[in-house]
C-alpha positions in Angstrom: -1.0 14.3 -5.1 -1.8 16.0 -8.3 -4.5 13.5 -9.2 -6.5 14.4 -6.2 -6.1 18.1 -7.1 -7.4 17.4 -10.6 -10.4 15.6 -9.2 -11.1 18.5 -6.9 -11.0 20.9 -9.9 -13.4 18.6 -11.7 -15.8 18.7 -8.7 -15.5 22.5 -8.6 -16.5 22.7 -12.3 -19.5 20.5 -11.6 -20.4 22.4 -8.5 -20.2 25.7 -10.3 -22.3 24.5 -13.3 -25.5 26.5 -14.1 -28.6 24.7 -12.9 -31.3 24.2 -15.5 -34.7 24.8 -13.9 -37.2 21.9 -13.8 -34.6 19.5 -15.2 -34.2 17.2 -12.3 -30.8 18.5 -11.1 -29.2 18.8 -14.5 -26.8 21.7 -15.2 -24.7 23.3 -17.9 -21.0 22.6 -17.7 -17.9 23.9 -19.5 -17.2 20.9 -21.7 -13.7 22.0 -22.7 -12.6 22.4 -19.1 -14.0 19.0 -18.2 -12.4 17.3 -21.1 -9.1 18.9 -20.4 -9.2 17.7 -16.8 -10.2 14.2 -17.8 -7.2 14.2 -20.2 -4.9 15.3 -17.4 -6.3 12.6 -15.1 -5.6 10.0 -17.8 -2.0 11.2 -18.0 -1.6 11.1 -14.2 -3.1 7.6 -13.7 -0.1 5.6 -15.0 2.1 7.4 -12.4 -0.3 6.3 -9.6 -0.3 2.7 -11.0 3.5 2.7 -11.1 3.5 4.0 -7.5 1.2 1.1 -6.4 3.5 -1.4 -8.2 6.6 0.1 -6.6 4.9 -0.2 -3.2 4.0 -3.8 -3.8 7.5 -4.6 -4.9 8.9 -2.8 -1.8 6.6 -5.0 0.3 8.0 -8.1 -1.2 11.5 -6.9 -0.8 10.9 -6.0 2.9 9.3 -9.4 3.6 12.2 -11.3 1.9 14.7 -9.3 4.0 12.8 -10.0 7.2 12.6 -13.7 6.4 16.4 -13.8 5.6 17.2 -11.9 8.8 15.1 -14.3 10.8 16.8 -17.3 9.2 20.2 -15.8 9.9 19.3 -15.2 13.5 18.1 -18.7 13.9 21.3 -20.1 12.2 23.4 -18.0 14.5 21.5 -19.2 17.5 21.9 -22.8 16.4 25.6 -22.3 16.0 25.9 -20.9 19.5 24.0 -23.9 20.8 26.4 -26.3 19.1 29.5 -24.5 20.5 28.1 -24.7 24.1 27.4 -28.4 24.2 30.6 -29.2 26.1 29.4 -29.8 29.6 26.1 -30.7 31.2 25.5 -27.4 33.0 26.7 -25.3 30.0 24.6 -27.5 27.7 21.5 -27.0 29.8 21.9 -23.2 29.9 22.7 -23.2 26.2 19.4 -25.0 25.4 17.5 -22.6 27.5 19.1 -19.6 25.9 18.6 -21.0 22.5 15.0 -21.6 23.1 14.6 -18.0 24.2 16.5 -16.7 21.3 14.6 -18.8 18.8 11.3 -17.9 20.4 12.2 -14.2 20.3 13.5 -14.5 16.8 10.3 -16.2 15.6 8.2 -13.6 17.4 10.2 -10.7 15.9 10.1 -12.2 12.4 6.4 -12.7 12.8 5.9 -9.2 13.9 8.1 -7.9 11.1 6.1 -9.9 8.5 2.7 -8.8 10.0 3.8 -5.2 10.2 5.1 -5.2 6.7 1.9 -6.8 5.4 -0.2 -4.3 7.3 1.8 -1.4 6.0 1.8 -2.5 2.4 -1.9 -3.5 2.6 -2.7 0.0 4.0 -0.8 1.7 1.2 -2.3 -0.5 -1.5 -5.8 0.0 0.0 -5.3 3.8 -0.1 -4.2 3.6 -3.8 -7.1 1.3 -4.6 -9.5 3.7 -3.0 -8.1 6.6 -5.0 -8.2 4.6 -8.2 -11.7 3.5 -7.6 -12.8 7.0 -6.8 -11.1 8.3 -9.9 -12.7 5.6 -12.0 -16.1 6.3 -10.5 -15.8 10.0 -11.4 -14.6 9.2 -14.9 -17.5 6.8 -15.4 -20.0 9.3 -14.1 -18.6 12.0 -16.3 -18.7 9.8 -19.4 -22.3 8.9 -18.6 -23.1 12.6 -18.4 -21.3 13.3 -21.6 -23.4 10.6 -23.4 
């Protein structure tokens, strides 16, 4: 990810700054290089924000598909139950199978929803961390510039 590379370059510039003796850890930095990197970071941020939105949209789409699939499976199971209601023994077996199918379907749908949420949450959390780190670096640099 280019944004992380830019932040690493910014860290390198700060790490390589000339320390000023007796100044409490202050150092001289190449202002032009820092400003250039900050500008590049600003240009890259919208891409990361778009990526985060695309991930959130994808999460919604996957969850909707999982819900639709679960409903279709349940509808199919209910249709099978209705078709098997002819005789007592067949009806009994059909109800047992339907319960198993519905239970499995609900379990699968729940697992799909949970897995999708965890996946999307993990991606969004990572993007949030990157954006927070970037914002912290930018704030810190702006404070140093003031």
